[in-house]
Backbone as JSON Lines, residues from 0, in Angstrom:
{"i":0,"aa":"M","n":[-72.42,66.87,41.17],"ca":[-72.48,67.94,40.07],"c":[-71.86,67.58,38.71]}
{"i":1,"aa":"P","n":[-72.58,67.79,37.7],"ca":[-72.03,67.58,36.3],"c":[-70.87,68.48,36.1]}
{"i":2,"aa":"D","n":[-70.01,67.94,35.04],"ca":[-68.73,68.55,34.76],"c":[-69.15,70.02,34.08]}
{"i":3,"aa":"A","n":[-68.54,71.05,34.52],"ca":[-68.75,72.32,33.99],"c":[-68.59,72.45,32.5]}
{"i":4,"aa":"V","n":[-67.66,71.76,31.95],"ca":[-67.32,71.91,30.39],"c":[-68.56,71.21,29.74]}
{"i":5,"aa":"T","n":[-68.99,69.96,30.19],"ca":[-70.09,69.2,29.57],"c":[-71.39,70.21,29.71]}
{"i":6,"aa":"L","n":[-71.61,70.86,30.7],"ca":[-72.79,71.84,30.83],"c":[-72.78,72.91,29.77]}
{"i":7,"aa":"H","n":[-71.44,73.46,29.66],"ca":[-71.16,74.54,28.77],"c":[-71.55,74.16,27.26]}
{"i":8,"aa":"I","n":[-70.89,72.87,27.03],"ca":[-71.04,72.42,25.63],"c":[-72.63,72.24,25.27]}
{"i":9,"aa":"I","n":[-73.37,71.65,26.22],"ca":[-74.68,71.46,26.04],"c":[-75.47,72.81,25.84]}
{"i":10,"aa":"Y","n":[-75.19,73.81,26.64],"ca":[-75.7,75.11,26.6],"c":[-75.33,75.71,25.08]}
{"i":11,"aa":"R","n":[-74.17,75.68,24.76],"ca":[-73.48,76.34,23.58],"c":[-74.23,75.7,22.38]}
{"i":12,"aa":"E","n":[-74.24,74.41,22.38],"ca":[-74.77,73.61,21.17],"c":[-76.11,73.79,20.97]}
{"i":13,"aa":"T","n":[-76.79,73.8,22.13],"ca":[-78.25,73.93,22.06],"c":[-78.64,75.42,21.57]}
{"i":14,"aa":"M","n":[-77.87,76.44,22.01],"ca":[-78.13,77.83,21.61],"c":[-77.77,77.86,20.14]}
{"i":15,"aa":"T","n":[-76.77,77.41,19.74],"ca":[-76.28,77.52,18.32],"c":[-77.4,76.8,17.43]}
{"i":16,"aa":"H","n":[-77.92,75.6,17.67],"ca":[-78.92,75.0,16.97],"c":[-80.28,75.91,17.0]}
{"i":17,"aa":"L","n":[-80.62,76.35,18.17],"ca":[-81.74,77.14,18.18],"c":[-81.64,78.24,17.32]}
{"i":18,"aa":"E","n":[-80.5,79.08,17.27],"ca":[-80.36,80.26,16.52],"c":[-80.5,79.89,14.93]}
{"i":19,"aa":"S","n":[-79.83,78.66,14.7],"ca":[-80.01,78.24,13.32],"c":[-81.44,78.14,12.78]}
{"i":20,"aa":"W","n":[-82.14,77.38,13.7],"ca":[-83.55,77.02,13.48],"c":[-84.31,78.46,13.47]}
{"i":21,"aa":"E","n":[-83.96,79.38,14.32],"ca":[-84.68,80.76,14.34],"c":[-84.34,81.51,12.95]}
{"i":22,"aa":"N","n":[-83.13,81.34,12.42],"ca":[-82.86,82.04,11.16],"c":[-83.7,81.5,10.01]}
{"i":23,"aa":"L","n":[-83.81,80.13,9.95],"ca":[-84.47,79.36,8.94],"c":[-85.97,79.71,8.97]}
{"i":24,"aa":"A","n":[-86.48,79.86,10.24],"ca":[-87.99,80.14,10.58],"c":[-88.31,81.55,10.17]}
{"i":25,"aa":"R","n":[-87.3,82.44,10.37],"ca":[-87.56,83.87,9.97],"c":[-87.76,83.94,8.56]}
{"i":26,"aa":"E","n":[-87.12,83.1,7.65],"ca":[-87.29,83.17,6.29],"c":[-88.46,82.19,5.85]}
{"i":27,"aa":"G","n":[-89.16,81.78,6.83],"ca":[-90.3,80.97,6.4],"c":[-90.02,79.53,5.92]}
{"i":28,"aa":"K","n":[-88.73,79.05,6.3],"ca":[-88.49,77.8,5.92],"c":[-88.34,76.76,7.13]}
{"i":29,"aa":"D","n":[-88.8,75.46,6.95],"ca":[-88.67,74.56,7.99],"c":[-89.28,74.82,9.28]}
{"i":30,"aa":"L","n":[-90.42,75.42,9.16],"ca":[-91.28,75.78,10.34],"c":[-91.57,74.75,11.3]}
{"i":31,"aa":"M","n":[-92.02,73.63,10.83],"ca":[-92.28,72.58,11.68],"c":[-91.17,71.9,12.37]}
{"i":32,"aa":"P","n":[-90.08,71.71,11.78],"ca":[-88.74,71.14,12.38],"c":[-88.33,72.17,13.39]}
{"i":33,"aa":"A","n":[-88.31,73.41,13.04],"ca":[-87.86,74.49,13.96],"c":[-88.67,74.39,15.2]}
{"i":34,"aa":"L","n":[-90.08,74.31,15.05],"ca":[-91.03,74.35,16.32],"c":[-90.72,73.01,17.02]}
{"i":35,"aa":"D","n":[-90.53,71.84,16.44],"ca":[-90.27,70.71,17.05],"c":[-89.05,70.67,17.89]}
{"i":36,"aa":"F","n":[-87.99,71.56,17.3],"ca":[-86.66,71.66,18.18],"c":[-86.92,72.37,19.36]}
{"i":37,"aa":"T","n":[-87.73,73.59,19.21],"ca":[-87.99,74.37,20.46],"c":[-88.83,73.65,21.49]}
{"i":38,"aa":"R","n":[-89.73,72.79,21.01],"ca":[-90.54,71.94,21.91],"c":[-89.62,70.94,22.74]}
{"i":39,"aa":"Y","n":[-88.68,70.4,21.94],"ca":[-87.65,69.5,22.49],"c":[-86.9,70.08,23.6]}
{"i":40,"aa":"V","n":[-86.43,71.25,23.24],"ca":[-85.64,72.01,24.18],"c":[-86.33,72.3,25.47]}
{"i":41,"aa":"L","n":[-87.56,72.71,25.32],"ca":[-88.39,73.18,26.53],"c":[-88.87,71.9,27.34]}
{"i":42,"aa":"W","n":[-89.07,70.73,26.69],"ca":[-89.66,69.68,27.39],"c":[-88.62,68.52,27.79]}
{"i":43,"aa":"S","n":[-87.37,68.58,27.19],"ca":[-86.53,67.51,27.34],"c":[-85.84,67.42,28.68]}
{"i":44,"aa":"G","n":[-85.87,68.47,29.46],"ca":[-85.12,68.5,30.67],"c":[-83.82,69.25,30.55]}
{"i":45,"aa":"I","n":[-83.42,69.81,29.27],"ca":[-82.14,70.46,29.15],"c":[-82.15,71.94,29.95]}
{"i":46,"aa":"V","n":[-83.32,72.53,29.73],"ca":[-83.55,73.85,30.52],"c":[-83.45,73.61,32.01]}
{"i":47,"aa":"K","n":[-84.13,72.55,32.43],"ca":[-84.04,72.29,34.01],"c":[-82.72,71.99,34.49]}
{"i":48,"aa":"L","n":[-81.9,71.29,33.74],"ca":[-80.49,70.9,34.06],"c":[-79.74,72.09,33.95]}
{"i":49,"aa":"L","n":[-79.82,72.95,32.97],"ca":[-78.98,74.16,32.89],"c":[-79.17,75.25,33.9]}
{"i":50,"aa":"K","n":[-80.52,75.24,34.22],"ca":[-81.0,76.26,35.32],"c":[-80.31,75.85,36.66]}
{"i":51,"aa":"A","n":[-80.19,74.56,36.85],"ca":[-79.69,74.12,38.14],"c":[-78.26,74.43,38.36]}
{"i":52,"aa":"Y","n":[-77.56,74.52,37.24],"ca":[-76.15,74.81,37.38],"c":[-75.66,75.98,36.51]}
{"i":53,"aa":"P","n":[-76.11,77.14,36.79],"ca":[-75.67,78.41,36.06],"c":[-74.36,78.7,36.25]}
{"i":54,"aa":"A","n":[-73.59,79.29,35.13],"ca":[-72.21,79.74,35.36],"c":[-71.93,80.81,34.45]}
{"i":55,"aa":"E","n":[-71.12,81.74,34.89],"ca":[-70.55,82.89,34.07],"c":[-69.29,82.73,33.63]}
{"i":56,"aa":"G","n":[-68.66,83.55,32.81],"ca":[-67.4,83.52,32.39],"c":[-67.18,82.77,31.11]}
{"i":57,"aa":"T","n":[-66.01,82.13,30.94],"ca":[-65.67,81.31,29.78],"c":[-66.59,80.07,29.51]}
{"i":58,"aa":"L","n":[-67.02,79.48,30.62],"ca":[-67.91,78.23,30.52],"c":[-69.35,78.63,30.92]}
{"i":59,"aa":"K","n":[-69.87,79.7,30.12],"ca":[-71.14,80.21,30.44],"c":[-72.31,79.15,30.33]}
{"i":60,"aa":"V","n":[-73.1,79.2,31.17],"ca":[-74.36,78.29,31.15],"c":[-75.49,79.15,31.85]}
{"i":61,"aa":"D","n":[-76.44,79.41,30.91],"ca":[-77.59,80.37,31.31],"c":[-78.87,79.74,30.84]}
{"i":62,"aa":"G","n":[-79.33,78.71,31.68],"ca":[-80.6,78.04,31.39],"c":[-81.81,78.85,31.19]}
{"i":63,"aa":"A","n":[-81.87,79.97,32.12],"ca":[-83.13,80.93,32.01],"c":[-82.97,81.55,30.61]}
{"i":64,"aa":"F","n":[-81.9,82.05,30.18],"ca":[-81.81,82.64,28.93],"c":[-82.23,81.62,27.87]}
{"i":65,"aa":"L","n":[-81.85,80.41,27.75],"ca":[-82.08,79.35,26.81],"c":[-83.49,79.25,26.86]}
{"i":66,"aa":"E","n":[-84.25,79.12,28.06],"ca":[-85.65,78.97,27.95],"c":[-86.43,80.08,27.39]}
{"i":67,"aa":"W","n":[-85.91,81.37,27.77],"ca":[-86.5,82.48,27.13],"c":[-86.36,82.47,25.57]}
{"i":68,"aa":"K","n":[-85.29,82.14,25.16],"ca":[-84.94,82.19,23.65],"c":[-85.75,81.01,22.94]}
{"i":69,"aa":"A","n":[-85.84,80.0,23.44],"ca":[-86.8,78.74,22.96],"c":[-88.18,79.32,22.84]}
{"i":70,"aa":"K","n":[-88.73,79.82,23.91],"ca":[-90.0,80.28,23.97],"c":[-90.42,81.46,22.92]}
{"i":71,"aa":"E","n":[-89.37,82.34,22.8],"ca":[-89.44,83.55,21.78],"c":[-89.52,82.77,20.4]}
{"i":72,"aa":"V","n":[-88.63,81.9,20.17],"ca":[-88.6,81.27,18.72],"c":[-89.91,80.57,18.59]}
{"i":73,"aa":"A","n":[-90.46,79.79,19.44],"ca":[-91.7,79.08,19.34],"c":[-92.81,80.14,18.99]}
{"i":74,"aa":"E","n":[-92.98,81.06,19.76],"ca":[-93.92,82.11,19.61],"c":[-93.79,82.87,18.27]}
{"i":75,"aa":"M","n":[-92.74,83.07,17.74],"ca":[-92.53,83.68,16.41],"c":[-92.93,82.59,15.43]}
{"i":76,"aa":"I","n":[-92.61,81.43,15.46],"ca":[-93.05,80.35,14.48],"c":[-94.63,80.31,14.59]}
{"i":77,"aa":"Q","n":[-95.08,80.18,15.69],"ca":[-96.74,80.0,15.95],"c":[-97.31,81.21,15.24]}
{"i":78,"aa":"A","n":[-96.81,82.34,15.38],"ca":[-97.28,83.67,14.93],"c":[-97.28,83.59,13.29]}
{"i":79,"aa":"Q","n":[-96.16,82.94,12.73],"ca":[-96.18,82.73,11.26],"c":[-97.28,81.81,10.84]}
{"i":80,"aa":"F","n":[-97.44,80.79,11.63],"ca":[-98.67,79.87,11.11],"c":[-99.92,80.47,11.26]}
{"i":81,"aa":"K","n":[-100.17,81.29,12.28],"ca":[-101.46,82.03,12.49],"c":[-101.67,83.1,11.33]}
{"i":82,"aa":"G","n":[-100.46,83.68,11.05],"ca":[-100.64,84.7,10.02],"c":[-100.72,84.26,8.54]}
{"i":83,"aa":"G","n":[-100.6,82.94,8.4],"ca":[-100.85,82.49,7.14],"c":[-99.76,83.01,6.08]}
{"i":84,"aa":"K","n":[-98.68,83.12,6.46],"ca":[-97.62,83.56,5.57],"c":[-97.56,82.91,4.21]}
{"i":85,"aa":"P","n":[-97.79,83.56,3.07],"ca":[-97.98,82.82,1.89],"c":[-96.66,82.03,1.52]}
{"i":86,"aa":"P","n":[-96.71,80.87,0.96],"ca":[-95.6,80.21,0.55],"c":[-95.04,80.96,-0.67]}
{"i":87,"aa":"G","n":[-93.75,80.92,-0.97],"ca":[-93.04,81.45,-2.09],"c":[-91.66,81.59,-2.02]}
{"i":88,"aa":"A","n":[-90.97,82.07,-3.11],"ca":[-89.63,82.15,-2.99],"c":[-89.18,83.45,-2.21]}
{"i":89,"aa":"T","n":[-88.19,83.3,-1.3],"ca":[-87.67,84.31,-0.62],"c":[-86.52,85.02,-1.34]}
{"i":90,"aa":"S","n":[-85.98,86.03,-0.92],"ca":[-84.95,86.51,-1.54],"c":[-83.63,85.69,-1.41]}
{"i":91,"aa":"T","n":[-83.51,84.97,-0.34],"ca":[-82.4,83.93,-0.21],"c":[-82.57,82.84,-1.31]}
{"i":92,"aa":"D","n":[-83.82,82.34,-1.42],"ca":[-84.06,81.46,-2.62],"c":[-83.7,81.9,-3.95]}
{"i":93,"aa":"L","n":[-84.14,83.09,-4.26],"ca":[-83.81,83.77,-5.6],"c":[-82.38,83.92,-5.79]}
{"i":94,"aa":"A","n":[-81.63,84.27,-4.7],"ca":[-80.13,84.51,-4.89],"c":[-79.6,83.24,-5.29]}
{"i":95,"aa":"S","n":[-79.94,82.13,-4.45],"ca":[-79.47,80.76,-4.71],"c":[-79.77,80.29,-6.05]}
{"i":96,"aa":"I","n":[-80.99,80.48,-6.72],"ca":[-81.27,80.2,-8.02],"c":[-80.47,80.93,-8.98]}
{"i":97,"aa":"N","n":[-80.23,82.27,-8.74],"ca":[-79.53,83.08,-9.56],"c":[-77.93,82.55,-9.68]}
{"i":98,"aa":"H","n":[-77.52,82.2,-8.43],"ca":[-76.1,81.76,-8.5],"c":[-76.0,80.55,-9.34]}
{"i":99,"aa":"K","n":[-76.87,79.67,-9.09],"ca":[-76.84,78.4,-9.98],"c":[-76.96,78.6,-11.37]}
{"i":100,"aa":"L","n":[-77.83,79.59,-11.79],"ca":[-77.91,79.86,-13.18],"c":[-76.68,80.44,-13.81]}
{"i":101,"aa":"D","n":[-76.01,81.19,-12.95],"ca":[-74.69,81.82,-13.4],"c":[-73.73,80.69,-13.57]}
{"i":102,"aa":"L","n":[-73.79,79.61,-12.73],"ca":[-72.75,78.53,-12.77],"c":[-73.14,77.85,-14.12]}
{"i":103,"aa":"I","n":[-74.3,77.55,-14.31],"ca":[-74.69,76.82,-15.46],"c":[-74.23,77.54,-16.76]}
{"i":104,"aa":"A","n":[-74.46,78.98,-16.76],"ca":[-74.18,79.69,-17.85],"c":[-72.67,79.76,-18.08]}
{"i":105,"aa":"G","n":[-71.9,79.69,-17.2],"ca":[-70.23,79.69,-17.22],"c":[-69.88,78.39,-17.78]}
{"i":106,"aa":"R","n":[-70.56,77.3,-17.34],"ca":[-70.02,75.97,-17.94],"c":[-70.46,75.8,-19.3]}
{"i":107,"aa":"L","n":[-71.65,76.37,-19.68],"ca":[-72.04,76.46,-21.04],"c":[-71.16,77.12,-22.13]}
{"i":108,"aa":"A","n":[-70.75,78.2,-21.43],"ca":[-69.76,79.02,-22.24],"c":[-68.46,78.3,-22.45]}
{"i":109,"aa":"R","n":[-68.01,77.73,-21.45],"ca":[-66.75,76.92,-21.68],"c":[-66.89,75.82,-22.58]}
{"i":110,"aa":"I","n":[-68.1,75.17,-22.64],"ca":[-68.23,74.1,-23.46],"c":[-68.38,74.54,-24.94]}
{"i":111,"aa":"T","n":[-69.02,75.68,-25.13],"ca":[-69.26,76.03,-26.52],"c":[-67.78,76.64,-27.01]}
{"i":112,"aa":"N","n":[-66.86,77.1,-26.25],"ca":[-65.49,77.63,-26.58],"c":[-64.68,76.54,-26.97]}
{"i":113,"aa":"I","n":[-64.84,75.27,-26.3],"ca":[-63.96,74.2,-26.61],"c":[-64.17,73.49,-27.96]}
{"i":114,"aa":"N","n":[-65.41,73.5,-28.25],"ca":[-65.91,72.89,-29.72],"c":[-65.63,73.81,-30.79]}
């Protein structure tokens, strides 16, 4: 039997990365890499390994949930491809641009006050 800590780390890290890719995909960003990761999770044997050694408590391992989550994310991404979501700036992109412009304006203000 594999070490319980190792199994938990594999489960936790895979879930963390899956959730990160899910968040990016919801914004319409990095759809192909996100889909590639979900496919990797589903076909690599990670799910099979984790399903074979489920655990509750502090060192939780839930292969069935991981499989469900990966399938849900993959379906969400595929629906975005089918829906033809138009490319463009999201609110996150616009907020990032606004922040950068504020930084540039602040630095320009400091430069002009020095001279």
